[in-house]
C-alpha atoms as a printed R data frame, in Angstrom:
    type eleno elety resid chain resno       x       y       z
1   ATOM     1    CA   MET     A     1  58.455 157.097 131.044
2   ATOM     2    CA   THR     A     2  60.977 154.277 131.033
3   ATOM     3    CA   THR     A     3  60.069 153.394 134.605
4   ATOM     4    CA   HIS     A     4  56.330 153.060 133.814
5   ATOM     5    CA   THR     A     5  57.024 150.960 130.690
6   ATOM     6    CA   THR     A     6  59.319 148.640 132.590
7   ATOM     7    CA   ALA     A     7  56.799 148.255 135.406
8   ATOM     8    CA   TYR     A     8  54.015 147.418 132.898
9   ATOM     9    CA   ALA     A     9  56.217 144.845 131.178
10  ATOM    10    CA   GLU     A    10  57.089 143.262 134.498
11  ATOM    11    CA   LYS     A    11  53.388 143.167 135.509
12  ATOM    12    CA   LYS     A    12  52.433 141.573 132.164
13  ATOM    13    CA   LYS     A    13  55.217 139.044 132.582
14  ATOM    14    CA   VAL     A    14  53.842 138.079 135.987
15  ATOM    15    CA   LEU     A    15  50.263 137.739 134.648
16  ATOM    16    CA   LEU     A    16  51.273 135.691 131.605
17  ATOM    17    CA   ARG     A    17  54.199 133.491 132.509
18  ATOM    18    CA   ASN     A    18  53.932 131.020 129.623
19  ATOM    19    CA   LYS     A    19  52.435 132.411 126.434
20  ATOM    20    CA   ARG     A    20  52.578 129.118 124.567
21  ATOM    21    CA   THR     A    21  50.519 127.077 127.025
22  ATOM    22    CA   PHE     A    22  48.117 129.981 127.694
23  ATOM    23    CA   PHE     A    23  47.222 130.475 124.022
24  ATOM    24    CA   THR     A    24  47.038 126.701 123.502
25  ATOM    25    CA   GLY     A    25  44.450 126.561 126.286
26  ATOM    26    CA   LEU     A    26  42.667 129.618 124.893
27  ATOM    27    CA   SER     A    27  42.389 128.014 121.436
28  ATOM    28    CA   PHE     A    28  41.050 124.829 123.073
29  ATOM    29    CA   GLY     A    29  38.456 126.905 124.928
30  ATOM    30    CA   ILE     A    30  37.359 128.828 121.833
31  ATOM    31    CA   THR     A    31  36.976 125.703 119.700
32  ATOM    32    CA   PHE     A    32  35.107 124.028 122.593
33  ATOM    33    CA   LEU     A    33  32.588 126.884 122.632
34  ATOM    34    CA   VAL     A    34  32.245 126.837 118.819
35  ATOM    35    CA   VAL     A    35  31.412 123.124 118.929
36  ATOM    36    CA   LEU     A    36  29.008 123.778 121.825
37  ATOM    37    CA   VAL     A    37  27.117 126.321 119.686
38  ATOM    38    CA   LEU     A    38  26.938 123.764 116.867
39  ATOM    39    CA   ILE     A    39  25.618 121.118 119.292
40  ATOM    40    CA   PHE     A    40  22.736 123.401 120.281
41  ATOM    41    CA   SER     A    41  21.983 124.364 116.676
42  ATOM    42    CA   PRO     A    42  19.033 122.663 114.872
43  ATOM    43    CA   ILE     A    43  21.247 121.041 112.226
44  ATOM    44    CA   PHE     A    44  20.846 117.359 113.077
45  ATOM    45    CA   GLY     A    45  17.768 116.625 110.983
46  ATOM    46    CA   LYS     A    46  14.058 117.311 111.629
47  ATOM    47    CA   GLY     A    47  14.959 120.581 113.351
48  ATOM    48    CA   ARG     A    48  16.742 118.779 116.173
49  ATOM    49    CA   ASN     A    49  19.877 119.925 117.963
50  ATOM    50    CA   GLY     A    50  22.643 117.557 119.010
51  ATOM    51    CA   LEU     A    51  21.179 116.781 122.420
52  ATOM    52    CA   GLN     A    52  17.759 116.014 120.953
53  ATOM    53    CA   PHE     A    53  19.343 113.821 118.278
54  ATOM    54    CA   SER     A    54  21.344 111.774 120.800
55  ATOM    55    CA   ASP     A    55  18.398 111.563 123.206
56  ATOM    56    CA   ASP     A    56  16.152 110.305 120.398
57  ATOM    57    CA   LEU     A    57  18.763 107.746 119.329
58  ATOM    58    CA   PHE     A    58  19.309 106.330 122.810
59  ATOM    59    CA   ASN     A    59  15.545 106.174 123.409
60  ATOM    60    CA   LYS     A    60  15.201 104.069 120.250
61  ATOM    61    CA   LEU     A    61  18.068 101.822 121.313
62  ATOM    62    CA   ALA     A    62  16.571 101.451 124.800
63  ATOM    63    CA   LYS     A    63  13.230 100.519 123.265
64  ATOM    64    CA   GLY     A    64  14.879  98.022 120.923
65  ATOM    65    CA   SER     A    65  16.440  96.238 123.884
66  ATOM    66    CA   SER     A    66  13.226  96.239 125.966
67  ATOM    67    CA   TYR     A    67  11.073  93.833 123.958
68  ATOM    68    CA   PHE     A    68  10.311  90.897 126.258
69  ATOM    69    CA   ILE     A    69   6.711  90.154 125.259
70  ATOM    70    CA   PRO     A    70   7.370  86.813 123.469
71  ATOM    71    CA   HIS     A    71   9.158  85.537 126.588
72  ATOM    72    CA   ILE     A    72   6.386  86.810 128.887
73  ATOM    73    CA   LYS     A    73   3.787  85.026 126.718
74  ATOM    74    CA   GLU     A    74   5.530  81.757 127.547
75  ATOM    75    CA   GLU     A    75   5.324  82.557 131.260
76  ATOM    76    CA   VAL     A    76   1.631  83.431 130.980
77  ATOM    77    CA   ALA     A    77   0.693  80.299 128.991
78  ATOM    78    CA   PRO     A    78   0.557  77.919 132.023
79  ATOM    79    CA   PHE     A    79  -2.108  80.153 133.608
80  ATOM    80    CA   ALA     A    80  -4.604  79.585 130.783
81  ATOM    81    CA   GLY     A    81  -7.787  78.228 132.344
82  ATOM    82    CA   LYS     A    82  -6.624  79.157 135.870
83  ATOM    83    CA   SER     A    83  -9.349  81.100 137.661
84  ATOM    84    CA   PHE     A    84  -8.608  84.114 139.846
85  ATOM    85    CA   GLN     A    85 -10.355  86.751 141.906
86  ATOM    86    CA   ALA     A    86  -8.995  90.115 142.973
87  ATOM    87    CA   SER     A    87 -10.307  93.258 144.581
88  ATOM    88    CA   ILE     A    88  -8.888  96.438 143.025
89  ATOM    89    CA   LYS     A    89  -9.386 100.195 142.970
90  ATOM    90    CA   VAL     A    90  -8.455 102.277 139.905
91  ATOM    91    CA   GLY     A    91  -8.673 105.901 138.827
92  ATOM    92    CA   ASN     A    92 -11.071 105.354 135.938
93  ATOM    93    CA   PRO     A    93 -13.360 102.492 136.975
94  ATOM    94    CA   ASP     A    94 -15.787 102.923 134.043
95  ATOM    95    CA   LEU     A    95 -13.027 102.424 131.477
96  ATOM    96    CA   ALA     A    96 -11.519  99.599 133.527
97  ATOM    97    CA   ILE     A    97 -14.866  97.769 133.596
98  ATOM    98    CA   LYS     A    98 -15.277  98.157 129.832
99  ATOM    99    CA   MET     A    99 -11.773  96.834 129.170
100 ATOM   100    CA   LEU     A   100 -11.996  93.967 131.656
101 ATOM   101    CA   MET     A   101 -15.326  92.805 130.258
102 ATOM   102    CA   ALA     A   102 -13.927  92.991 126.733
103 ATOM   103    CA   ALA     A   103 -11.127  90.711 127.959
104 ATOM   104    CA   GLY     A   104 -13.718  88.143 129.081
105 ATOM   105    CA   THR     A   105 -13.609  88.706 132.844
106 ATOM   106    CA   GLN     A   106 -16.473  89.264 135.263
107 ATOM   107    CA   VAL     A   107 -16.520  92.547 137.151
108 ATOM   108    CA   GLY     A   108 -18.486  93.605 140.225
109 ATOM   109    CA   ARG     A   109 -18.520  97.147 141.564
110 ATOM   110    CA   ASP     A   110 -19.035  98.170 145.170
111 ATOM   111    CA   GLU     A   111 -18.261 101.600 146.664
112 ATOM   112    CA   GLY     A   112 -15.480 102.425 144.239
113 ATOM   113    CA   LYS     A   113 -13.848  98.992 144.387
114 ATOM   114    CA   LEU     A   114 -13.953  96.443 141.594
115 ATOM   115    CA   THR     A   115 -14.108  92.708 142.171
116 ATOM   116    CA   VAL     A   116 -12.522  91.038 139.147
117 ATOM   117    CA   SER     A   117 -12.723  87.310 138.441
118 ATOM   118    CA   GLY     A   118 -12.165  84.985 135.509
119 ATOM   119    CA   ASP     A   119  -9.393  83.268 133.564
120 ATOM   120    CA   LEU     A   120  -6.050  84.828 134.549
121 ATOM   121    CA   GLY     A   121  -4.196  83.502 131.485
122 ATOM   122    CA   LYS     A   122  -6.873  84.881 129.147
123 ATOM   123    CA   LEU     A   123  -6.838  88.305 130.795
124 ATOM   124    CA   LEU     A   124  -3.043  88.619 130.750
125 ATOM   125    CA   THR     A   125  -2.930  87.457 127.127
126 ATOM   126    CA   VAL     A   126  -5.240  90.341 126.167
127 ATOM   127    CA   VAL     A   127  -3.043  92.752 128.131
128 ATOM   128    CA   LEU     A   128   0.032  91.427 126.305
129 ATOM   129    CA   ALA     A   129  -1.699  91.828 122.930
130 ATOM   130    CA   ASP     A   130  -2.464  95.482 123.710
131 ATOM   131    CA   SER     A   131   1.076  96.039 124.989
132 ATOM   132    CA   ASP     A   132   2.513  94.491 121.827
133 ATOM   133    CA   ALA     A   133   0.390  96.749 119.619
134 ATOM   134    CA   MET     A   134   1.469  99.804 121.611
135 ATOM   135    CA   TYR     A   135   5.117  98.732 121.482
136 ATOM   136    CA   TYR     A   136   4.916  98.829 117.682
137 ATOM   137    CA   ASN     A   137   3.048 102.160 117.789
138 ATOM   138    CA   ARG     A   138  -0.314 100.762 116.648
139 ATOM   139    CA   GLY     A   139  -2.194 102.944 119.102
140 ATOM   140    CA   ASN     A   140  -5.339 103.274 116.986
141 ATOM   141    CA   GLU     A   141  -5.768  99.505 117.141
142 ATOM   142    CA   VAL     A   142  -5.775  99.574 120.952
143 ATOM   143    CA   ALA     A   143  -7.896 102.716 121.252
144 ATOM   144    CA   GLY     A   144 -10.528 101.417 118.801
145 ATOM   145    CA   ARG     A   145 -10.890  98.173 120.744
146 ATOM   146    CA   TYR     A   146 -12.316 100.093 123.701
147 ATOM   147    CA   GLY     A   147 -14.223 102.849 121.919
148 ATOM   148    CA   LEU     A   148 -11.448 105.416 122.328
149 ATOM   149    CA   SER     A   149  -9.539 107.393 119.706
150 ATOM   150    CA   GLY     A   150  -6.075 108.668 118.905
151 ATOM   151    CA   ASP     A   151  -2.824 108.383 120.794
152 ATOM   152    CA   ALA     A   152  -4.396 109.884 123.917
153 ATOM   153    CA   GLY     A   153  -7.034 107.157 123.946
154 ATOM   154    CA   ALA     A   154  -4.447 104.423 123.389
155 ATOM   155    CA   LYS     A   155  -2.259 105.681 126.230
156 ATOM   156    CA   SER     A   156  -5.301 106.011 128.473
157 ATOM   157    CA   ALA     A   157  -6.165 102.356 127.783
158 ATOM   158    CA   LEU     A   158  -2.647 101.130 128.560
159 ATOM   159    CA   LYS     A   159  -2.488 103.300 131.675
160 ATOM   160    CA   THR     A   160  -5.708 101.620 132.816
161 ATOM   161    CA   TRP     A   161  -4.167  98.185 132.222
162 ATOM   162    CA   PHE     A   162  -1.196  99.320 134.300
163 ATOM   163    CA   GLU     A   163  -3.440 100.303 137.214
164 ATOM   164    CA   VAL     A   164  -5.529  97.116 136.963
165 ATOM   165    CA   VAL     A   165  -2.558  94.734 136.844
166 ATOM   166    CA   ASN     A   166  -0.633  96.689 139.480
167 ATOM   167    CA   ARG     A   167  -3.572  96.462 141.914
168 ATOM   168    CA   MET     A   168  -3.998  92.780 141.082
169 ATOM   169    CA   VAL     A   169  -0.366  92.146 142.025
170 ATOM   170    CA   VAL     A   170  -0.919  93.821 145.398
171 ATOM   171    CA   ASP     A   171  -4.107  91.829 146.028
172 ATOM   172    CA   PHE     A   172  -2.469  88.546 144.980
173 ATOM   173    CA   GLN     A   173   0.362  89.231 147.388
174 ATOM   174    CA   PHE     A   174  -2.168  89.906 150.142
175 ATOM   175    CA   GLN     A   175  -3.851  86.581 149.317
176 ATOM   176    CA   LYS     A   176  -0.398  84.910 149.348
177 ATOM   177    CA   LYS     A   177  -0.881  83.759 145.759
178 ATOM   178    CA   VAL     A   178   2.787  84.043 144.872
179 ATOM   179    CA   ASN     A   179   2.713  82.577 141.351
180 ATOM   180    CA   GLN     A   180  -0.184  84.752 140.216
181 ATOM   181    CA   ALA     A   181   1.486  87.828 141.707
182 ATOM   182    CA   ASN     A   182   4.836  87.066 140.056
183 ATOM   183    CA   VAL     A   183   3.485  86.481 136.543
184 ATOM   184    CA   SER     A   184   1.271  89.580 136.757
185 ATOM   185    CA   ASP     A   185   4.257  91.623 137.933
186 ATOM   186    CA   GLN     A   186   6.288  90.403 134.941
187 ATOM   187    CA   VAL     A   187   3.510  91.503 132.574
188 ATOM   188    CA   LEU     A   188   3.438  94.870 134.332
189 ATOM   189    CA   LYS     A   189   7.176  95.572 134.249
190 ATOM   190    CA   LYS     A   190   8.279  93.894 131.016
191 ATOM   191    CA   ALA     A   191   5.280  94.484 128.770
192 ATOM   192    CA   ILE     A   192   3.035  97.347 129.877
193 ATOM   193    CA   GLU     A   193   5.718  99.741 131.142
194 ATOM   194    CA   PRO     A   194   8.074  99.589 128.103
195 ATOM   195    CA   ALA     A   195   5.118  99.788 125.695
196 ATOM   196    CA   TYR     A   196   3.755 102.876 127.445
197 ATOM   197    CA   ASN     A   197   7.045 104.666 128.145
198 ATOM   198    CA   PHE     A   198   8.456 104.231 124.623
199 ATOM   199    CA   TYR     A   199   5.209 104.727 122.707
200 ATOM   200    CA   GLY     A   200   5.844 106.743 119.542
201 ATOM   201    CA   GLU     A   201   9.521 105.786 119.308
202 ATOM   202    CA   ALA     A   202  10.761 103.474 116.546
203 ATOM   203    CA   PRO     A   203  12.736 100.574 118.058
204 ATOM   204    CA   GLU     A   204  16.355 100.217 116.921
205 ATOM   205    CA   SER     A   205  18.785  97.407 117.661
206 ATOM   206    CA   VAL     A   206  22.164  98.265 119.163
207 ATOM   207    CA   SER     A   207  23.956  96.308 116.419
208 ATOM   208    CA   SER     A   208  22.338  98.401 113.674
209 ATOM   209    CA   LYS     A   209  23.518 101.660 115.282
210 ATOM   210    CA   ALA     A   210  26.784 100.451 116.822
211 ATOM   211    CA   GLY     A   211  28.949 102.851 114.791
212 ATOM   212    CA   VAL     A   212  26.916 105.952 115.682
213 ATOM   213    CA   MET     A   213  26.655 104.918 119.340
214 ATOM   214    CA   ILE     A   214  30.421 104.327 119.689
215 ATOM   215    CA   THR     A   215  31.129 107.645 117.934
216 ATOM   216    CA   LEU     A   216  28.822 109.550 120.292
217 ATOM   217    CA   LEU     A   217  30.307 107.945 123.401
218 ATOM   218    CA   ALA     A   218  33.867 108.574 122.189
219 ATOM   219    CA   PHE     A   219  32.983 112.194 121.370
220 ATOM   220    CA   TYR     A   220  31.520 112.649 124.868
221 ATOM   221    CA   VAL     A   221  34.773 111.465 126.480
222 ATOM   222    CA   VAL     A   222  37.004 113.564 124.180
223 ATOM   223    CA   TYR     A   223  34.805 116.649 124.521
224 ATOM   224    CA   THR     A   224  34.916 116.451 128.324
225 ATOM   225    CA   LEU     A   225  38.726 116.181 128.289
226 ATOM   226    CA   TRP     A   226  38.859 119.007 125.724
227 ATOM   227    CA   TRP     A   227  37.457 121.535 128.212
228 ATOM   228    CA   GLY     A   228  39.593 120.153 131.018
229 ATOM   229    CA   TYR     A   229  42.787 120.685 129.026
230 ATOM   230    CA   ALA     A   230  41.645 124.180 128.020
231 ATOM   231    CA   ILE     A   231  41.391 125.194 131.676
232 ATOM   232    CA   PHE     A   232  44.619 123.391 132.571
233 ATOM   233    CA   TYR     A   233  46.722 125.079 129.873
234 ATOM   234    CA   MET     A   234  45.305 128.565 130.495
235 ATOM   235    CA   PHE     A   235  45.971 128.318 134.221
236 ATOM   236    CA   ASP     A   236  49.455 126.989 133.522
237 ATOM   237    CA   GLY     A   237  50.092 129.946 131.234
238 ATOM   238    CA   LEU     A   238  49.038 132.292 134.021
239 ATOM   239    CA   GLY     A   239  51.422 130.553 136.398
240 ATOM   240    CA   LEU     A   240  48.653 128.967 138.471
241 ATOM   241    CA   SER     A   241  49.193 125.336 139.412
242 ATOM   242    CA   MET     A   242  48.443 122.899 142.179
243 ATOM   243    CA   LYS     A   243  51.325 121.506 144.160
244 ATOM   244    CA   LYS     A   244  51.475 119.273 147.171
245 ATOM   245    CA   ALA     A   245  51.925 121.303 150.333
246 ATOM   246    CA   LYS     A   246  55.186 120.863 152.159
247 ATOM   247    CA   VAL     A   247  54.973 119.009 155.441
248 ATOM   248    CA   LYS     A   248  56.063 121.124 158.374
249 ATOM   249    CA   LYS     A   249  58.597 119.439 160.579
250 ATOM   250    CA   GLU     A   250  58.411 120.078 164.262
251 ATOM   251    CA   ILE     A   251  61.629 121.225 165.922
């Protein structure tokens, strides 16, 4: 009996060499998992969990720092009264024709391709106005302008502007009209894309949410280290550690 008890004690001693560090690591691990459960619980307002809350916040901050339309308007202004012509192909030509004509351009259609001509500054100004409305989530205003309805209609309209302007950029480049291509590309990337991608989000400035943002980033760093120390202490308690291998010397 004494022999078996002694052997068990020796085995336990080998498995758990440092109780203090092992249970420190275990407590770190347990509290890490408790916090993880809380993060995935819908307790962060509007039925959101922690990941949804932080994702929503950073989307709003990204949108708040992506408003370039006033600057792009200044770049477009010199093209007022400048005529252009481009040959494009889009997914929904009927809607594109309706929108282009509403913007005051002339459109010809031949075998699926559209020949667009008119005042480039005027056209891009209309595109910027629609992008601005979408940026501030006034989708009904955009949809109603082209006989559409709801958010789906508004996004369909802006998607059509994306296709039209994108194809115009390609055609301008083919024609070696560098200035027209560059200004159209700026409208595409700094007005249409942010307005479409962030539609429905309320823009927030970084300065207004600096405290929450810094807290979240600090928590992310601490929480990552938290799990790392949990593993480190538990392994140390079990007597497992990494050491540099000894260099063998040749005789």
